[in-house]
C-alpha positions in Angstrom: 53.6 123.7 60.2 50.3 123.2 58.8 51.6 124.0 55.0 54.3 121.4 56.0 51.9 118.9 56.7 49.7 119.0 54.1 53.6 118.7 51.5 53.4 115.8 53.0 50.6 114.7 52.8 50.3 115.3 49.3 54.5 113.1 48.6 52.8 110.8 50.4 49.8 110.1 47.7 51.9 110.7 44.9 54.3 108.0 45.7 50.9 105.4 46.7 50.5 107.0 43.6 53.6 105.9 42.0 53.1 102.5 43.8 50.3 101.7 42.7 50.7 102.7 39.0 54.0 100.8 39.2 52.1 97.8 40.2 49.8 98.0 37.4 52.5 98.0 34.6 54.6 94.9 36.3 50.7 93.1 36.1 50.5 94.0 32.9 54.0 92.5 31.6 53.5 89.1 33.4 51.1 86.5 31.7 47.6 85.6 33.7 48.5 82.3 36.0 46.6 79.8 33.8 43.4 78.6 34.7 41.1 75.8 33.3 38.4 76.4 31.5 39.2 80.4 30.8 38.7 78.9 27.1 42.6 79.1 26.9 44.6 76.1 26.5 48.5 77.4 28.6 50.8 77.2 31.1 50.9 73.5 31.7 46.7 72.9 31.0 47.1 70.1 28.0 44.6 67.7 26.9 44.5 65.7 29.8 44.8 68.3 32.4 42.2 70.3 30.6 40.0 69.1 28.1 37.5 72.3 28.3 40.4 74.0 26.9 42.4 72.1 25.1 40.2 69.6 23.4 39.7 66.0 23.5 43.6 64.2 23.2 43.9 62.8 20.0 43.2 58.8 20.4 47.2 56.9 21.5 49.7 55.5 18.1 49.3 51.8 18.6 52.1 49.5 20.1 52.8 46.3 20.1 51.7 45.0 23.5 49.0 47.2 24.9 46.4 44.3 24.7 45.0 46.5 22.3 44.2 45.1 18.1 43.5 48.7 16.1 46.3 50.7 13.8 47.9 49.0 11.4 48.7 46.1 13.7 47.7 42.7 12.2 47.9 39.1 13.5 51.3 38.8 11.8 53.2 42.0 12.8 51.3 41.7 16.7 50.4 38.5 17.2 50.4 39.6 21.2 47.5 42.0 20.6 45.2 40.7 17.5 46.2 36.9 18.0 47.6 34.3 16.2 46.7 33.9 12.1 43.7 31.7 10.7 46.5 28.8 9.0 46.4 29.7 5.1 44.0 27.9 2.5 45.1 24.8 0.9 46.9 25.1 -2.4 47.2 22.0 -4.6 50.5 22.0 -5.1 52.5 23.3 -2.2 53.5 20.1 -0.7 51.1 19.5 2.3 47.4 17.5 2.5 45.6 20.1 4.3 42.0 21.6 5.2 40.5 19.5 2.8 42.3 19.0 0.5 42.0 14.7 -0.5 43.5 12.3 -3.0 40.4 13.2 -5.0 40.7 16.9 -5.5 44.7 16.7 -4.2 45.9 13.9 -5.8 50.0 16.1 -6.2 50.0 17.3 -2.2 47.9 13.9 -1.3 48.3 10.7 -3.7 46.9 8.6 -5.9 43.4 6.6 -4.0 43.3 3.8 -3.5 41.4 1.7 -5.5 37.6 1.5 -4.4 36.3 -2.3 -3.3 34.9 -4.6 -5.6 31.3 -3.9 -6.3 29.5 -7.1 -7.3 27.8 -6.2 -10.3 29.3 -4.0 -11.8 30.9 -5.6 -14.6 34.7 -6.2 -13.7 36.0 -9.0 -11.9 38.7 -7.5 -9.5 39.6 -7.0 -5.8 38.1 -10.1 -3.9 36.3 -11.2 -6.5 35.8 -15.1 -7.3 33.4 -16.9 -9.4 32.0 -18.2 -6.0 31.4 -14.4 -4.0 30.6 -12.7 -7.2 29.3 -14.9 -10.8 27.6 -11.6 -12.3 31.1 -10.2 -13.1 33.5 -13.1 -13.0 31.5 -15.7 -14.5 30.6 -19.1 -13.5 32.6 -21.3 -12.1 34.4 -23.7 -13.5 32.1 -27.5 -12.7 34.4 -29.5 -10.4 33.0 -32.8 -9.0 33.4 -33.3 -6.1 33.1 -30.3 -4.5 30.1 -29.7 -2.4 28.5 -27.5 -4.7 26.6 -28.1 -8.3 27.1 -25.8 -10.2 28.2 -25.0 -13.9 27.6 -28.3 -15.9 26.8 -30.5 -13.3 23.8 -32.9 -12.9 22.4 -35.3 -11.0 24.1 -37.7 -13.8 27.0 -35.7 -14.4 28.4 -35.2 -10.7 25.6 -37.3 -8.1 28.2 -36.4 -5.3 27.5 -32.9 -6.0 24.3 -32.2 -7.3 21.2 -35.7 -6.0 20.5 -38.5 -6.7 18.3 -37.6 -10.3 14.6 -38.3 -9.3 12.4 -40.3 -11.9 11.8 -39.3 -15.3 7.8 -38.2 -15.2 5.1 -41.5 -16.5 4.9 -41.6 -20.4 1.2 -42.5 -21.6 2.2 -44.8 -23.8 4.9 -46.5 -22.3 3.4 -49.8 -21.8 4.2 -49.0 -17.9 1.1 -47.0 -15.5 3.6 -45.7 -13.1 3.9 -42.6 -11.6 0.5 -40.3 -11.7 -1.4 -42.2 -14.3 -4.3 -43.5 -14.3 -7.1 -45.9 -15.6 -8.8 -41.8 -16.5 -5.6 -40.4 -18.0 -3.4 -42.9 -18.9 -6.2 -45.9 -20.4 -3.2 -47.4 -22.8 -0.4 -48.0 -20.3 -3.3 -48.7 -16.5 -6.5 -50.6 -18.4 -10.1 -49.6 -18.6 -11.3 -47.8 -15.5 -14.0 -50.3 -13.2 -17.1 -48.7 -13.7 -17.8 -46.3 -10.9 -21.7 -46.4 -9.5 -22.8 -42.5 -9.3 -19.5 -40.5 -11.4 -23.2 -39.6 -14.5 -22.4 -42.5 -17.1 -23.7 -46.0 -17.6 -21.6 -47.4 -18.3 -19.9 -51.5 -18.4 -21.7 -54.1 -16.4 -23.8 -50.8 -14.9 -27.4 -51.3 -15.4 -30.3 -49.3 -13.8 -31.1 -53.0 -10.9 -27.5 -52.0 -10.3 -27.1 -48.5 -10.4 -30.2 -46.8 -10.9 -28.3 -42.9 -10.7 -26.0 -44.3 -13.5 -28.8 -46.1 -15.9 -32.3 -44.6 -15.8 -34.8 -47.2 -16.6 -35.4 -47.3 -21.2 -38.7 -47.6 -22.0 -38.5 -49.9 -24.2 -35.9 -52.2 -23.5 -38.8 -55.5 -22.0 -38.0 -54.7 -18.6 -40.4 -52.2 -16.0 -38.8 -51.1 -12.9 -37.3 -47.6 -12.2 -39.9 -44.8 -12.9 -41.7 -47.1 -15.0 -45.1 -47.4 -15.3 -48.8 -49.1 -16.9 -49.4 -44.9 -17.5 -45.6 -44.0 -18.6 -44.2 -47.1 -20.2 -47.0 -49.6 -21.2 -44.3 -50.9 -23.6 -42.4 -52.2 -20.7 -45.3 -52.4 -18.1 -48.5 -53.6 -20.1 -51.0 -52.2 -20.4 -52.9 -50.4 -17.5 -56.5 -52.7 -16.2 -59.0 -51.4 -16.6 -60.6 -49.1 -13.4 -64.4 -48.4 -12.0 -66.3 -45.7 -12.7 -65.3 -43.4 -9.6 -67.9 -41.0 -7.2 -65.7 -37.6 -6.1 -65.7 -35.0 -4.5 -64.3 -31.7 -5.0 -63.9 -29.1 -2.6 -62.6 -25.5 -2.0 -61.8 -22.9 0.1 -63.7 -20.0 0.0 -63.2 -16.6 -0.6 -62.6 -13.5 0.7 -66.3 -12.4 2.0 -66.4 -8.9 0.8 -66.0 -10.4 -2.6 -69.5 -11.3 -2.1 -69.4 -14.2 -4.0 -72.0 -15.9 -6.2 -71.5 -18.4 -7.9 -68.1 -21.1 -8.1 -68.0 -22.7 -12.0 -65.4 -26.1 -12.3 -64.6 -26.5 -15.2 -62.8 -29.8 -16.6 -61.3 -31.2 -19.9 -58.7 -34.2 -20.7 -55.8 -32.5 -21.5 -53.9 -29.4 -19.1 -55.3 -26.3 -20.2 -57.5 -27.2 -22.4 -61.7 -27.9 -20.3 -64.6 -28.7 -22.6 -66.6 -28.3 -19.7 -67.9 -26.8 -16.8 -70.3 -27.2 -13.5 -71.7 -24.3 -11.4 -71.8 -25.0 -7.7 -73.8 -22.0 -6.6 -72.1 -20.8 -3.8 -71.3 -23.7 -2.3 -67.8 -25.1 -1.3 -67.9 -28.7 -2.6 -69.2 -30.9 -5.9 -69.6 -34.1 -5.5 -69.2 -35.8 -9.7 -69.0 -39.4 -10.6 -65.8 -39.9 -13.6 -65.5 -41.9 -16.3 -62.7 -44.7 -16.2 -59.7 -44.8 -18.5 -59.0 -41.6 -18.4 -56.8 -38.4 -17.0 -59.4 -35.2 -16.0 -57.9 -31.9 -15.5 -60.2 -29.4 -13.6 -59.4 -25.7 -11.9 -62.2 -23.0 -10.7 -63.5 -19.6 -10.7 -65.9 -17.4 -9.1 -68.3 -15.3 -9.8 -69.8 -11.6 -8.8 -71.5 -8.8 -9.8 -68.7 -7.5 -11.2 -68.0 -10.8 -13.1 -65.7 -14.0 -13.2 -62.4 -14.1 -11.8 -59.7 -16.2 -14.0 -58.4 -19.7 -13.1 -57.6 -21.6 -10.1 -54.7 -23.6 -9.6 -55.2 -26.6 -12.2 -55.4 -30.4 -10.5 -55.7 -33.4 -12.5 -57.2 -37.7 -11.4 -56.8 -41.3 -13.3 -59.6 -43.3 -13.0 -56.7 -45.6 -14.3 -55.7 -45.5 -10.4 -56.9 -44.3 -8.0 -55.2 -41.7 -6.6 -55.0 -37.5 -7.3 -52.0 -34.9 -8.8 
């Protein structure tokens, strides 16, 4: 019985082993189930479902309408994605005046440019220019008297209506008529000699020293003692001066500064200015009494002396014994 049991167990073991071996060989014959991350792109794995095993998907082929302008798409082949193409640059001669084309750059497309407006002074009288609006280009308008404009060769003589009355001609000295700006000074031939005018610096006409001393100073020798003439300045007209008696005079002067220690004042006299013939010592006195000769003009000056020496002359005075006055 025991041997039978052992045999049954052995059979069972063998059967299990065979089943196990069969299962392993069948499993070896079946491909493994795909798994993302096993580094094998298999089964239903794609670049979209498992880029780790299958890699990054290549970009999709461009197609017009995907809102992306890419690949070979252009504004010409796919304006939906790439937008409308810009207008082509203008071509002179294509029959269309567009872009930057003008009559100057492309008269074939844009036509001939109109003539420029007239410019006064360009040497050409054209457009609306006339002799009235542009004399420089169109010349002087022919004179038409009367047209209200003094022009061309019109003058006050030939067309008074346009140019007005002619002014009087300028005065001509020597035409026998004292007119216009002519005066006795500018044209004595027409207006006559000017009457003497006292104060004009000229002693003329009937002016004399008596009637106009400012123009006619006294003249020594005209037998009239007038103006500033005296017996001293013009004995011919005024006669000899009467003799004068001898005169007693007192000369006085101011003292020098005390620090100068003046020891003597000396008075010099003479009969010509600056020429002295004698002197008087006055000591330290500040005056000197003298009796002067008659019919003389006497000149005086003074000096001061101290231990150093004598000073220069003071200012000069003179006295006339012909008349009783000092100068």
